[in-house]
NUTOR-335512 format. One record per atom (N, C-alpha, C): residue number from 1; residue in three letters; atom name; x, y, z. Coordinates in Angstrom, 3 decimals. Layout:
residues N
NUM/Ala/CA/X/Y/Z $
...
//
This chain:
residues 113
1/Met/N/-9.759/35.535/-6.606 $
1/Met/CA/-9.416/35.417/-7.998 $
1/Met/C/-9.880/36.639/-8.787 $
2/Leu/N/-10.968/37.273/-8.327 $
2/Leu/CA/-11.424/38.494/-9.010 $
2/Leu/C/-10.360/39.587/-8.929 $
3/Lys/N/-9.801/39.771/-7.750 $
3/Lys/CA/-8.763/40.779/-7.565 $
3/Lys/C/-7.558/40.450/-8.435 $
4/His/N/-7.130/39.218/-8.413 $
4/His/CA/-5.988/38.775/-9.222 $
4/His/C/-6.238/39.034/-10.709 $
5/Asn/N/-7.414/38.642/-11.201 $
5/Asn/CA/-7.719/38.842/-12.621 $
5/Asn/C/-7.795/40.319/-12.985 $
6/Ala/N/-8.379/41.136/-12.126 $
6/Ala/CA/-8.477/42.576/-12.402 $
6/Ala/C/-7.096/43.215/-12.459 $
7/Leu/N/-6.254/42.885/-11.485 $
7/Leu/CA/-4.911/43.473/-11.453 $
7/Leu/C/-4.075/43.047/-12.659 $
8/Trp/N/-4.166/41.775/-13.018 $
8/Trp/CA/-3.351/41.316/-14.152 $
8/Trp/C/-3.926/41.707/-15.507 $
9/Glu/N/-5.210/41.934/-15.599 $
9/Glu/CA/-5.790/42.503/-16.834 $
9/Glu/C/-5.141/43.868/-17.073 $
10/Arg/N/-5.062/44.671/-16.026 $
10/Arg/CA/-4.432/45.990/-16.108 $
10/Arg/C/-2.946/45.863/-16.429 $
11/Arg/N/-2.281/44.973/-15.710 $
11/Arg/CA/-0.833/44.829/-15.900 $
11/Arg/C/-0.490/44.352/-17.300 $
12/Trp/N/-1.172/43.349/-17.800 $
12/Trp/CA/-0.829/42.811/-19.119 $
12/Trp/C/-1.110/43.814/-20.235 $
13/Phe/N/-2.283/44.425/-20.222 $
13/Phe/CA/-2.634/45.296/-21.342 $
13/Phe/C/-2.094/46.712/-21.194 $
14/Gln/N/-2.197/47.281/-20.022 $
14/Gln/CA/-1.772/48.675/-19.866 $
14/Gln/C/-0.271/48.819/-19.604 $
15/Val/N/0.280/47.969/-18.768 $
15/Val/CA/1.689/48.113/-18.391 $
15/Val/C/2.593/47.367/-19.369 $
16/Ile/N/2.405/46.074/-19.494 $
16/Ile/CA/3.304/45.259/-20.310 $
16/Ile/C/3.151/45.553/-21.795 $
17/Leu/N/1.931/45.587/-22.292 $
17/Leu/CA/1.714/45.807/-23.728 $
17/Leu/C/1.820/47.280/-24.122 $
18/Ala/N/1.073/48.141/-23.439 $
18/Ala/CA/0.988/49.549/-23.857 $
18/Ala/C/2.058/50.450/-23.237 $
19/Gly/N/2.768/49.954/-22.239 $
19/Gly/CA/3.855/50.735/-21.661 $
19/Gly/C/3.438/51.843/-20.714 $
20/Arg/N/2.248/51.740/-20.170 $
20/Arg/CA/1.798/52.753/-19.216 $
20/Arg/C/2.474/52.521/-17.864 $
21/His/N/2.584/53.600/-17.104 $
21/His/CA/3.251/53.520/-15.806 $
21/His/C/2.295/53.932/-14.701 $
22/Phe/N/2.269/53.152/-13.653 $
22/Phe/CA/1.508/53.437/-12.449 $
22/Phe/C/2.502/53.340/-11.297 $
23/Pro/N/3.052/54.475/-10.854 $
23/Pro/CA/4.196/54.489/-9.935 $
23/Pro/C/4.061/53.662/-8.657 $
24/Asp/N/2.876/53.557/-8.107 $
24/Asp/CA/2.720/52.809/-6.853 $
24/Asp/C/2.296/51.365/-7.076 $
25/Glu/N/2.447/50.887/-8.299 $
25/Glu/CA/2.015/49.528/-8.622 $
25/Glu/C/3.154/48.733/-9.267 $
26/Trp/N/2.929/47.432/-9.381 $
26/Trp/CA/3.863/46.548/-10.050 $
26/Trp/C/4.075/47.049/-11.470 $
27/Pro/N/5.265/47.040/-12.036 $
27/Pro/CA/6.518/46.484/-11.544 $
27/Pro/C/7.362/47.487/-10.750 $
28/His/N/6.904/48.730/-10.639 $
28/His/CA/7.680/49.751/-9.933 $
28/His/C/7.709/49.489/-8.435 $
29/Asp/N/6.663/48.878/-7.913 $
29/Asp/CA/6.600/48.528/-6.505 $
29/Asp/C/6.629/47.009/-6.423 $
30/Glu/N/7.830/46.452/-6.430 $
30/Glu/CA/7.986/44.990/-6.407 $
30/Glu/C/7.402/44.367/-5.148 $
31/Asn/N/7.279/45.137/-4.073 $
31/Asn/CA/6.728/44.604/-2.829 $
31/Asn/C/5.252/44.246/-2.978 $
32/Gly/N/4.565/44.854/-3.943 $
32/Gly/CA/3.144/44.593/-4.126 $
32/Gly/C/2.839/43.548/-5.176 $
33/Ala/N/3.862/42.877/-5.694 $
33/Ala/CA/3.669/41.927/-6.788 $
33/Ala/C/2.752/40.772/-6.425 $
34/Asp/N/2.742/40.366/-5.163 $
34/Asp/CA/1.922/39.226/-4.759 $
34/Asp/C/0.680/39.627/-3.980 $
35/Asp/N/0.381/40.915/-3.930 $
35/Asp/CA/-0.768/41.396/-3.163 $
35/Asp/C/-2.102/41.004/-3.769 $
36/Asp/N/-2.107/40.448/-4.961 $
36/Asp/CA/-3.364/40.145/-5.623 $
36/Asp/C/-4.142/39.009/-4.954 $
37/Phe/N/-3.505/38.234/-4.088 $
37/Phe/CA/-4.223/37.184/-3.366 $
37/Phe/C/-4.353/37.498/-1.875 $
38/Val/N/-3.980/38.720/-1.493 $
38/Val/CA/-4.130/39.174/-0.112 $
38/Val/C/-5.365/40.070/-0.054 $
39/Leu/N/-6.272/39.750/0.854 $
39/Leu/CA/-7.517/40.505/0.944 $
39/Leu/C/-7.561/41.345/2.210 $
40/Gly/N/-8.067/42.559/2.075 $
40/Gly/CA/-8.252/43.465/3.197 $
40/Gly/C/-9.718/43.811/3.357 $
41/Glu/N/-10.002/44.707/4.265 $
41/Glu/CA/-11.393/45.049/4.565 $
41/Glu/C/-12.105/45.732/3.408 $
42/His/N/-11.367/46.355/2.499 $
42/His/CA/-11.978/47.046/1.354 $
42/His/C/-12.077/46.157/0.109 $
43/Asp/N/-11.609/44.938/0.213 $
43/Asp/CA/-11.647/44.011/-0.920 $
43/Asp/C/-12.970/43.260/-0.925 $
44/Thr/N/-13.953/43.841/-1.611 $
44/Thr/CA/-15.268/43.216/-1.703 $
44/Thr/C/-15.467/42.648/-3.106 $
45/Val/N/-16.395/41.741/-3.223 $
45/Val/CA/-16.728/41.185/-4.538 $
45/Val/C/-17.163/42.310/-5.467 $
46/Ala/N/-18.024/43.190/-4.985 $
46/Ala/CA/-18.519/44.290/-5.819 $
46/Ala/C/-17.375/45.172/-6.315 $
47/Arg/N/-16.441/45.485/-5.436 $
47/Arg/CA/-15.307/46.327/-5.826 $
47/Arg/C/-14.490/45.676/-6.931 $
48/Trp/N/-14.177/44.393/-6.774 $
48/Trp/CA/-13.300/43.745/-7.751 $
48/Trp/C/-14.022/43.361/-9.035 $
49/Val/N/-15.326/43.110/-8.975 $
49/Val/CA/-16.085/42.913/-10.221 $
49/Val/C/-16.071/44.216/-11.009 $
50/Ala/N/-16.321/45.337/-10.344 $
50/Ala/CA/-16.314/46.642/-11.018 $
50/Ala/C/-14.929/46.957/-11.567 $
51/Ser/N/-13.896/46.662/-10.805 $
51/Ser/CA/-12.530/46.905/-11.268 $
51/Ser/C/-12.202/46.047/-12.486 $
52/Tyr/N/-12.582/44.765/-12.438 $
52/Tyr/CA/-12.323/43.872/-13.571 $
52/Tyr/C/-13.040/44.368/-14.827 $
53/Glu/N/-14.299/44.753/-14.678 $
53/Glu/CA/-15.052/45.266/-15.823 $
53/Glu/C/-14.401/46.528/-16.386 $
54/Glu/N/-13.916/47.395/-15.518 $
54/Glu/CA/-13.230/48.612/-15.952 $
54/Glu/C/-11.939/48.269/-16.694 $
55/Gln/N/-11.178/47.328/-16.169 $
55/Gln/CA/-9.909/46.959/-16.803 $
55/Gln/C/-10.141/46.288/-18.162 $
56/Val/N/-11.186/45.486/-18.258 $
56/Val/CA/-11.523/44.854/-19.538 $
56/Val/C/-11.906/45.916/-20.566 $
57/Thr/N/-12.649/46.919/-20.157 $
57/Thr/CA/-13.035/48.006/-21.069 $
57/Thr/C/-11.797/48.740/-21.579 $
58/Val/N/-10.879/49.056/-20.692 $
58/Val/CA/-9.637/49.729/-21.102 $
58/Val/C/-8.830/48.810/-22.026 $
59/Ala/N/-8.728/47.541/-21.666 $
59/Ala/CA/-7.977/46.587/-22.485 $
59/Ala/C/-8.568/46.474/-23.889 $
60/Arg/N/-9.881/46.452/-23.990 $
60/Arg/CA/-10.525/46.378/-25.319 $
60/Arg/C/-10.169/47.583/-26.175 $
61/Gly/N/-10.087/48.754/-25.556 $
61/Gly/CA/-9.676/49.943/-26.290 $
61/Gly/C/-8.255/49.832/-26.798 $
62/Ile/N/-7.360/49.314/-25.966 $
62/Ile/CA/-5.964/49.118/-26.365 $
62/Ile/C/-5.883/48.105/-27.498 $
63/Val/N/-6.609/47.013/-27.365 $
63/Val/CA/-6.598/45.963/-28.396 $
63/Val/C/-7.130/46.509/-29.721 $
64/Ala/N/-8.190/47.275/-29.687 $
64/Ala/CA/-8.788/47.822/-30.909 $
64/Ala/C/-7.833/48.764/-31.635 $
65/Ala/N/-6.948/49.421/-30.889 $
65/Ala/CA/-6.042/50.399/-31.483 $
65/Ala/C/-4.643/49.840/-31.772 $
66/Thr/N/-4.453/48.538/-31.543 $
66/Thr/CA/-3.118/47.945/-31.645 $
66/Thr/C/-3.098/46.810/-32.651 $
67/Asp/N/-2.068/46.780/-33.471 $
67/Asp/CA/-1.864/45.698/-34.422 $
67/Asp/C/-1.516/44.411/-33.673 $
68/Leu/N/-2.019/43.276/-34.137 $
68/Leu/CA/-1.749/42.002/-33.469 $
68/Leu/C/-0.262/41.678/-33.360 $
69/Asp/N/0.525/42.175/-34.293 $
69/Asp/CA/1.961/41.899/-34.272 $
69/Asp/C/2.769/42.945/-33.511 $
70/Ala/N/2.097/43.921/-32.902 $
70/Ala/CA/2.803/44.961/-32.155 $
70/Ala/C/3.473/44.346/-30.927 $
71/Pro/N/4.764/44.625/-30.737 $
71/Pro/CA/5.470/44.047/-29.596 $
71/Pro/C/5.056/44.701/-28.281 $
72/Cys/N/5.265/43.980/-27.212 $
72/Cys/CA/5.010/44.523/-25.877 $
72/Cys/C/6.009/45.647/-25.601 $
73/Ala/N/5.552/46.678/-24.937 $
73/Ala/CA/6.400/47.822/-24.608 $
73/Ala/C/7.355/47.522/-23.458 $
74/Trp/N/6.975/46.616/-22.570 $
74/Trp/CA/7.832/46.299/-21.428 $
74/Trp/C/9.050/45.538/-21.936 $
75/Pro/N/10.247/46.051/-21.725 $
75/Pro/CA/11.458/45.454/-22.309 $
75/Pro/C/11.631/43.958/-22.046 $
76/Lys/N/11.275/43.484/-20.873 $
76/Lys/CA/11.455/42.060/-20.559 $
76/Lys/C/10.572/41.148/-21.418 $
77/Leu/N/9.516/41.710/-22.004 $
77/Leu/CA/8.624/40.908/-22.846 $
77/Leu/C/8.487/41.499/-24.248 $
78/Ala/N/9.479/42.255/-24.679 $
78/Ala/CA/9.431/42.870/-26.012 $
78/Ala/C/9.433/41.820/-27.122 $
79/His/N/9.808/40.600/-26.805 $
79/His/CA/9.787/39.516/-27.793 $
79/His/C/8.381/38.927/-27.967 $
80/Arg/N/7.426/39.384/-27.171 $
80/Arg/CA/6.029/38.964/-27.291 $
80/Arg/C/5.221/40.079/-27.941 $
81/Asn/N/4.065/39.717/-28.501 $
81/Asn/CA/3.229/40.722/-29.161 $
81/Asn/C/1.783/40.628/-28.657 $
82/Leu/N/0.934/41.510/-29.168 $
82/Leu/CA/-0.464/41.527/-28.747 $
82/Leu/C/-1.122/40.167/-28.949 $
83/Arg/N/-0.859/39.518/-30.047 $
83/Arg/CA/-1.460/38.198/-30.314 $
83/Arg/C/-1.131/37.235/-29.161 $
84/Trp/N/0.127/37.207/-28.746 $
84/Trp/CA/0.561/36.338/-27.655 $
84/Trp/C/-0.131/36.715/-26.344 $
85/Val/N/-0.223/38.015/-26.065 $
85/Val/CA/-0.871/38.483/-24.835 $
85/Val/C/-2.341/38.053/-24.820 $
86/Leu/N/-3.038/38.199/-25.926 $
86/Leu/CA/-4.449/37.794/-25.993 $
86/Leu/C/-4.610/36.300/-25.711 $
87/Leu/N/-3.776/35.486/-26.334 $
87/Leu/CA/-3.857/34.038/-26.102 $
87/Leu/C/-3.500/33.702/-24.655 $
88/His/N/-2.502/34.370/-24.123 $
88/His/CA/-2.113/34.148/-22.734 $
88/His/C/-3.261/34.494/-21.784 $
89/Met/N/-3.933/35.608/-22.035 $
89/Met/CA/-5.021/36.023/-21.156 $
89/Met/C/-6.229/35.086/-21.267 $
90/Ile/N/-6.515/34.579/-22.442 $
90/Ile/CA/-7.582/33.582/-22.587 $
90/Ile/C/-7.247/32.364/-21.734 $
91/Glu/N/-6.011/31.907/-21.843 $
91/Glu/CA/-5.558/30.744/-21.082 $
91/Glu/C/-5.639/31.000/-19.571 $
92/Glu/N/-5.164/32.149/-19.132 $
92/Glu/CA/-5.149/32.466/-17.700 $
92/Glu/C/-6.554/32.598/-17.123 $
93/Val/N/-7.430/33.318/-17.810 $
93/Val/CA/-8.793/33.492/-17.304 $
93/Val/C/-9.515/32.142/-17.283 $
94/Ala/N/-9.311/31.323/-18.301 $
94/Ala/CA/-9.929/30.000/-18.323 $
94/Ala/C/-9.401/29.141/-17.175 $
95/Arg/N/-8.103/29.201/-16.917 $
95/Arg/CA/-7.516/28.430/-15.827 $
95/Arg/C/-8.129/28.849/-14.487 $
96/His/N/-8.238/30.160/-14.278 $
96/His/CA/-8.786/30.642/-13.006 $
96/His/C/-10.286/30.348/-12.894 $
97/Ala/N/-10.996/30.346/-14.000 $
97/Ala/CA/-12.409/29.951/-13.969 $
97/Ala/C/-12.520/28.487/-13.544 $
98/Gly/N/-11.587/27.674/-14.010 $
98/Gly/CA/-11.552/26.272/-13.580 $
98/Gly/C/-11.272/26.141/-12.100 $
99/His/N/-10.350/26.972/-11.594 $
99/His/CA/-10.074/26.964/-10.149 $
99/His/C/-11.338/27.318/-9.370 $
100/Ala/N/-12.034/28.341/-9.832 $
100/Ala/CA/-13.257/28.766/-9.149 $
100/Ala/C/-14.303/27.650/-9.181 $
101/Asp/N/-14.384/26.934/-10.291 $
101/Asp/CA/-15.351/25.848/-10.400 $
101/Asp/C/-15.003/24.721/-9.427 $
102/Ile/N/-13.717/24.422/-9.281 $
102/Ile/CA/-13.294/23.391/-8.324 $
102/Ile/C/-13.667/23.800/-6.904 $
103/Ile/N/-13.459/25.060/-6.569 $
103/Ile/CA/-13.821/25.555/-5.238 $
103/Ile/C/-15.331/25.443/-5.027 $
104/Arg/N/-16.106/25.864/-6.047 $
104/Arg/CA/-17.564/25.777/-5.930 $
104/Arg/C/-18.013/24.334/-5.751 $
105/Glu/N/-17.438/23.414/-6.543 $
105/Glu/CA/-17.816/22.004/-6.431 $
105/Glu/C/-17.485/21.451/-5.047 $
106/Thr/N/-16.372/21.894/-4.497 $
106/Thr/CA/-15.979/21.441/-3.156 $
106/Thr/C/-16.973/21.948/-2.110 $
107/Leu/N/-17.449/23.181/-2.289 $
107/Leu/CA/-18.366/23.769/-1.314 $
107/Leu/C/-19.786/23.227/-1.410 $
108/Asp/N/-20.286/23.064/-2.640 $
108/Asp/CA/-21.698/22.672/-2.756 $
108/Asp/C/-21.901/21.201/-3.146 $
109/Gly/N/-20.830/20.500/-3.457 $
109/Gly/CA/-20.934/19.068/-3.739 $
109/Gly/C/-21.486/18.710/-5.099 $
110/Thr/N/-21.744/19.697/-5.959 $
110/Thr/CA/-22.267/19.403/-7.296 $
110/Thr/C/-21.157/19.551/-8.336 $
111/His/N/-21.365/18.925/-9.463 $
111/His/CA/-20.392/18.988/-10.558 $
111/His/C/-21.085/19.562/-11.779 $
112/Ser/N/-20.376/20.486/-12.460 $
112/Ser/CA/-20.949/21.048/-13.687 $
112/Ser/C/-20.554/20.174/-14.861 $
113/Ser/N/-21.340/20.238/-15.917 $
113/Ser/CA/-21.069/19.402/-17.095 $
113/Ser/C/-20.413/20.198/-18.170 $
//
């Protein structure tokens, strides 16, 4: 989930909202669209925590410089704006945190309050 969150933090804020292009990444490389849940030997917790923190820092800079009503640069989502992206990301990160909590509860048998 760390890898997934890091990749989509970048995609939502840098690609979809700000219109930045990363030629070897989604959406230009459609074959890699689902790679966020595939793990390889270089996919460590430390790597993806650092990547997520880096992407959040970049996203905060974009958010600080962008009006809430600014539309997304990616044509398929030009009908959405920064306000919508922020709410969507809150929802997505919260959902994935819930998934992680369910996994933890399954592994250790405890329930959080």
